[in-house]
C-alpha positions in Angstrom: 71.6 29.2 251.5 68.0 28.5 250.2 65.8 31.0 248.8 62.8 31.2 246.9 60.9 33.9 244.6 57.2 33.6 243.1 57.3 35.0 239.7 53.6 35.2 239.5 50.8 33.2 241.3 47.1 32.7 240.3 45.1 31.8 237.6 46.7 33.6 235.0 49.8 32.0 235.5 52.2 30.4 238.2 55.9 30.1 238.4 58.5 29.8 241.2 62.2 29.5 241.4 64.1 28.1 244.2 67.5 28.6 244.3 70.3 26.8 246.4 74.0 28.2 247.1 76.7 26.2 248.1 79.9 25.1 246.1 78.0 25.6 243.3 74.6 27.4 242.7 71.5 25.4 241.6 68.1 26.7 240.3 64.9 25.0 239.5 61.7 26.7 238.0 58.6 25.0 239.5 55.9 25.5 236.8 56.0 28.3 233.9 52.3 29.1 233.3 52.7 31.9 231.1 54.3 32.9 228.0 57.9 32.7 227.2 57.9 36.4 226.7 56.5 37.2 230.1 58.5 34.6 231.9 61.7 36.1 230.6 60.6 39.6 231.7 59.8 38.4 235.2 63.2 36.4 235.2 65.0 39.5 234.5 63.3 41.3 237.2 64.5 38.5 239.5 68.2 39.0 238.2 68.1 35.7 235.9 68.3 34.7 232.6 66.4 31.6 231.2 70.0 29.8 230.7 70.6 30.1 234.4 67.9 27.4 235.2 69.2 24.2 235.8 65.9 22.2 235.8 62.0 22.8 235.4 59.5 20.9 237.4 56.0 20.8 236.1 53.3 20.1 238.9 50.5 19.4 236.5 49.4 19.9 232.7 46.8 22.9 233.6 47.8 25.9 231.2 48.4 28.1 234.5 51.3 25.7 235.1 52.6 24.2 232.1 52.6 27.2 230.2 55.6 27.6 227.9 57.5 24.8 229.7 58.1 22.9 226.2 59.3 25.9 224.6 61.8 26.9 227.4 63.2 23.5 227.8 63.8 23.1 224.1 65.2 26.5 223.3 67.4 26.5 226.3 68.4 22.8 226.5 66.9 22.5 230.1 66.0 19.2 231.5 62.3 19.2 232.4 60.4 16.9 235.3 56.9 15.7 235.5 55.1 12.8 236.1 54.2 10.4 233.5 50.5 11.4 233.7 51.2 14.9 233.4 53.5 13.9 230.3 50.7 12.3 228.5 48.1 14.8 229.4 50.2 17.5 228.2 49.9 16.1 224.7 53.2 18.4 223.6 56.2 17.0 221.9 58.9 17.1 224.4 62.9 16.6 223.8 63.4 13.1 224.4 66.7 13.8 225.8 65.6 16.6 228.1 62.4 14.8 229.3 62.5 13.3 233.2 59.5 11.4 234.7 59.2 12.1 238.2 57.4 9.7 240.7 56.1 10.6 244.2 58.5 9.8 247.2 61.4 9.3 244.6 63.9 12.1 245.4 65.7 14.2 242.5 69.4 15.1 242.9 70.5 18.2 241.6 73.5 18.3 243.5 73.1 21.4 245.5 69.4 21.0 245.4 67.6 18.0 246.5 63.8 17.5 245.3 61.3 15.4 247.0 57.9 15.0 244.8 54.7 14.0 246.5 51.2 13.3 245.1 48.4 15.5 245.9 44.5 15.3 245.1 43.7 17.6 242.5 41.7 17.2 239.3 44.6 16.5 237.2 46.3 13.5 235.7 48.9 12.5 237.9 49.7 15.9 240.1 52.7 16.2 242.2 54.0 19.1 244.5 57.5 19.5 246.0 59.7 19.8 248.9 63.0 21.4 248.0 66.3 21.3 250.5 69.7 22.6 250.2 70.4 19.9 253.4 70.2 22.5 256.0 66.6 24.2 255.2 63.5 23.1 253.1 60.8 24.7 251.2 57.5 23.4 250.7 55.5 24.1 247.5 52.3 23.3 247.7 49.3 24.4 245.4 46.2 23.2 243.6 44.9 20.4 245.6 41.2 20.1 246.9 42.0 18.8 250.3 45.1 17.9 252.8 45.7 14.3 253.4 48.3 12.5 255.6 50.4 12.5 252.5 50.7 16.0 252.3 51.2 16.4 255.9 54.0 14.1 256.1 55.7 15.5 253.1 55.7 18.8 254.6 56.3 18.1 258.1 59.6 19.8 259.5 59.6 22.5 256.5 61.2 25.7 257.3 59.4 27.8 254.5 55.7 26.9 253.0 54.3 28.4 249.7 50.9 27.5 250.5 47.6 27.8 248.4 45.1 30.0 249.6 43.0 29.9 246.7 39.4 31.3 248.0 37.2 32.4 250.6 34.3 30.1 251.0 31.4 32.8 251.3 33.0 34.6 248.4 33.0 31.9 246.0 29.5 31.1 246.9 28.8 34.8 246.4 30.5 34.8 243.1 29.2 34.9 239.4 30.9 31.4 238.6 28.5 29.0 237.6 27.2 26.1 240.0 29.1 23.2 238.5 32.6 25.7 238.9 31.7 26.2 242.3 31.4 22.6 243.1 34.7 21.9 241.2 36.7 24.8 243.2 35.4 23.8 246.5 35.2 20.2 245.8 37.8 17.4 247.4 39.8 17.7 244.1 39.6 21.6 243.5 41.5 24.2 245.4 42.1 25.0 249.1 40.1 27.6 250.7 41.7 29.9 253.5 40.8 28.0 256.3 42.2 24.8 254.9 45.4 26.1 254.0 45.4 28.0 257.7 44.7 24.7 259.5 47.5 23.1 257.6 50.0 25.9 258.4 49.0 25.8 262.2 49.8 22.0 262.2 53.1 22.7 260.5 54.1 25.7 262.6 54.6 23.3 265.5 57.8 22.5 263.8 60.2 25.1 262.3 58.4 27.4 260.0 60.3 30.6 259.4 58.1 31.9 256.5 54.8 31.4 254.9 53.9 32.7 251.3 50.1 32.7 250.5 50.0 31.7 246.7 47.5 31.1 244.1 44.8 33.5 245.3 41.7 33.7 243.4 41.0 37.0 241.5 37.7 37.1 242.0 37.1 35.0 245.2 39.5 35.8 247.6 41.6 38.9 248.9 44.9 39.1 250.3 43.7 40.6 253.7 41.4 37.3 254.0 43.9 35.0 253.4 46.6 36.7 255.8 43.6 36.9 258.6 43.0 33.0 258.4 46.6 32.4 258.4 47.6 34.7 261.5 44.5 33.1 263.2 46.3 29.8 263.3 50.1 30.5 263.1 50.1 33.6 265.4 51.4 37.1 264.8 55.3 36.3 264.8 55.4 34.1 261.8 56.4 36.1 258.9 53.8 36.0 256.2 54.1 37.2 252.5 51.2 37.0 249.8 52.2 36.3 246.0 51.0 38.6 243.9 49.3 37.4 240.3 51.6 39.8 238.4 54.7 40.4 240.5 55.0 37.4 242.9 57.3 37.9 245.8 60.7 39.2 246.2 63.5 36.7 246.9 62.5 35.1 250.2 66.0 33.5 252.3 65.7 30.9 254.8 68.3 30.5 257.5 
């Protein structure tokens, strides 16, 4: 069994738990962009304790993703995976025996849980996103990228579930109070996915085996859940289950299969 729970998604902090249950249960925490106190509270709501996390994967060094990762790893003795670029850009003192360097297209075997990192275009040092599998089902986790390229499409082909960035509505972004340079950054090729870009990718992947889509990393100022859902529905149709990850509460557990 493979299931996912967002603990919160947005510019104020991102964290997602992927859990695989077989002979043993394995859990990976993808990003932990919040304080240790808040993260512990949200894990508790999910019925988990920090000590039940087997590995941490950091997608990139931005504060809303790396957050309390160093403290969590050190305090609970949890191995933490990230690219070499993310490690260097973080400028944090990681426990050497817990630090693991991840590479695009090189798998990470956690036993019941199998991770495949892949590179994405984003304005970070060496960002990676993930495909997570228990051998029967696959969750794709894709946030923080400016555009979809062939590497991304190939990495996510055939996924059964997708946590997908729907960061902004282009019209709301242009009408926002953001300064011009920030609007250009968000909408640029190394920024964040707009609703229509995310929907187009979801439509392409829907030709495979998608069972659930979670719209994630919605901008508090430049998007609305109904706009993200509307864009996705236009590309995947009425029957595919959709959820929206909330900034403070994330999602309930979502199981595949």
